[in-house]
C-alpha positions as CSV (number, residue, x, y, z in Angstrom):
1,M,167.3,111.2,-164.5
2,R,164.3,112.4,-166.3
3,R,165.9,115.8,-167.0
4,A,169.1,114.3,-168.4
5,I,167.0,111.8,-170.6
6,L,165.5,115.0,-172.2
7,V,168.7,116.7,-172.5
8,V,169.9,113.3,-174.4
9,A,166.6,113.3,-176.5
10,S,167.2,116.5,-177.9
11,T,170.5,115.3,-179.6
12,L,168.9,112.4,-181.4
13,P,166.8,112.5,-184.4
14,L,163.1,112.3,-184.3
15,P,161.6,108.7,-185.2
16,V,159.3,108.1,-188.0
17,H,155.6,107.8,-186.6
18,R,154.0,104.3,-187.7
19,P,150.4,104.3,-186.6
20,R,148.6,101.5,-184.9
21,A,146.0,99.3,-186.9
22,E,142.6,101.0,-186.6
23,G,140.9,99.7,-183.3
24,Q,143.9,98.0,-182.0
25,A,144.9,99.1,-178.7
26,P,148.1,97.8,-176.8
27,P,147.6,95.2,-174.3
28,R,147.0,96.0,-170.5
29,N,148.6,93.7,-168.1
30,P,147.5,94.0,-164.4
31,P,150.1,95.3,-161.9
32,P,152.7,92.5,-161.0
33,T,152.6,90.9,-157.6
34,S,156.0,89.5,-157.8
35,L,159.4,90.3,-159.4
36,Q,159.0,87.0,-161.5
37,S,156.6,89.0,-163.9
38,A,157.2,88.5,-167.6
39,R,158.1,92.0,-168.5
40,R,161.0,94.3,-167.3
41,P,160.0,97.4,-165.1
42,V,159.8,100.5,-167.3
43,F,161.3,103.8,-166.2
44,C,158.5,106.6,-165.9
45,L,159.3,109.3,-168.0
46,T,156.8,111.8,-166.7
47,E,156.5,113.1,-163.0
48,P,153.0,113.3,-161.5
49,V,151.2,116.5,-161.6
50,R,149.8,117.6,-158.4
51,P,146.3,119.2,-158.6
52,P,145.9,122.6,-157.1
53,R,144.8,122.4,-153.4
54,K,141.4,123.3,-152.7
55,S,140.8,125.3,-149.8
56,S,137.5,125.3,-147.6
57,G,138.4,128.3,-145.7
58,P,140.0,128.8,-142.3
59,A,139.0,126.2,-139.7
60,T,137.5,129.0,-137.2
61,A,135.0,130.0,-140.4
62,L,133.7,126.6,-140.6
63,P,130.8,125.3,-138.3
64,R,131.5,122.9,-135.9
65,I,128.3,120.8,-135.9
66,T,128.0,117.2,-135.1
67,I,124.7,115.1,-135.1
68,L,124.3,112.2,-132.9
69,D,122.7,109.6,-135.1
70,D,122.9,105.8,-135.2
71,A,125.9,106.0,-137.3
72,A,128.0,108.3,-135.2
73,L,127.3,105.9,-131.9
74,Q,128.2,102.7,-134.1
75,P,132.0,101.7,-132.9
76,R,134.6,102.2,-135.9
77,P,135.6,99.4,-137.9
78,P,139.1,98.4,-137.0
79,K,141.8,99.8,-139.0
80,K,143.5,97.5,-141.8
81,D,146.9,95.9,-140.8
82,P,149.6,97.8,-142.6
83,A,151.9,94.6,-142.6
84,A,149.5,92.9,-145.1
85,D,150.5,95.4,-147.7
86,D,154.1,95.3,-147.0
87,R,154.9,92.6,-149.6
88,A,152.9,94.5,-152.4
89,L,154.9,97.8,-151.5
90,A,158.0,95.9,-151.4
91,V,157.6,94.5,-154.9
92,A,156.7,97.9,-156.1
93,L,159.9,99.6,-154.7
94,Q,162.0,96.8,-156.0
95,R,160.4,97.2,-159.7
96,R,161.0,100.9,-159.5
97,L,164.7,100.6,-158.4
98,I,165.3,97.9,-161.2
99,A,163.7,100.4,-163.8
100,L,165.9,103.6,-162.4
101,E,169.0,101.1,-162.6
102,D,168.1,100.3,-166.0
103,A,167.6,104.1,-167.0
104,Y,171.1,104.8,-165.5
105,A,172.6,101.9,-167.4
106,D,171.2,102.9,-171.0
107,P,170.0,106.8,-171.1
108,V,170.2,106.8,-174.7
109,R,167.4,103.8,-174.9
110,Q,165.2,105.9,-172.6
111,A,165.7,109.0,-174.8
112,R,164.5,107.2,-177.7
113,R,161.5,105.7,-175.9
114,Y,160.7,109.4,-175.0
115,L,161.2,110.7,-178.4
116,R,158.7,107.8,-179.6
117,R,156.3,108.8,-177.2
118,R,156.6,112.4,-178.1
119,V,156.0,111.6,-181.9
120,R,152.8,109.6,-181.0
121,E,151.4,112.7,-179.1
122,G,152.4,115.3,-181.6
123,A,149.2,115.2,-183.1
124,A,147.7,116.6,-179.8
125,A,146.4,120.1,-179.6
126,T,148.0,120.5,-176.0
127,P,151.2,118.3,-175.9
128,R,151.9,117.4,-172.2
129,V,154.8,118.7,-170.3
130,P,156.7,115.4,-168.9
131,L,158.1,117.4,-165.9
132,A,157.5,119.5,-163.0
133,F,160.1,122.3,-163.7
134,F,159.0,124.7,-161.1
135,R,158.8,122.2,-158.5
136,I,161.7,119.5,-158.7
137,P,160.9,116.4,-156.6
138,G,163.6,115.6,-154.4
139,S,165.2,119.1,-154.2
140,G,164.8,120.9,-150.8
141,P,166.4,122.1,-148.0
142,H,168.5,119.2,-147.4
143,M,170.2,119.1,-150.7
144,P,173.8,120.5,-150.7
145,P,174.1,123.5,-152.7
146,R,176.5,122.2,-155.1
147,F,173.9,119.4,-156.1
148,R,171.3,122.0,-156.2
149,E,173.4,124.1,-158.7
150,V,173.8,121.0,-161.0
151,L,170.1,120.1,-160.7
152,S,169.0,123.6,-161.3
153,A,171.4,123.8,-164.5
154,L,170.1,120.6,-165.5
155,N,166.5,121.8,-165.0
156,G,167.4,124.9,-167.5
157,M,168.6,122.4,-170.1
158,A,165.6,120.1,-169.8
159,M,163.2,123.3,-170.3
160,E,165.2,124.5,-173.1
161,T,164.4,121.3,-175.0
162,L,160.8,121.8,-175.0
163,L,160.7,125.3,-176.2
164,P,160.0,125.8,-180.1
165,P,162.7,126.1,-182.3
166,P,163.7,129.8,-183.4
167,D,162.1,130.9,-186.5
168,S,164.9,130.8,-189.1
169,S,163.1,133.0,-191.7
């Protein structure tokens, strides 16, 4: 969906940037604990960027030393009951599904939202790349080849939208 939003956004005109008043930041709300929150969930236009893995070397090269002190001899605290977090996880998943449904219902609205964000970040020295183009989430060996081809084509179109415009001089 994010790639389709980028392609749709490339067909729309850039909005005019209206800077905020000096020192005025948007209000930050705490994460909702129920679906009855005042704001509708918003579809996330970016994908998380995974940090590079830090390798500590092969396991055979590391020393296997244990010091038996008081902390090692104390019983471990009981693990937290995962059932206690089920309600919060269910609310978060349901909000993400509502946001995805809204994005499918009106992709042009999401494309305009992306463009407003891009204009706001336009003054940044290094603009953020919104998608992980070389590691597409959800694509893997389980995906049928026909769907993989469509996703690959959509990924290529979305990548082209971020390239600088050709020099017409």
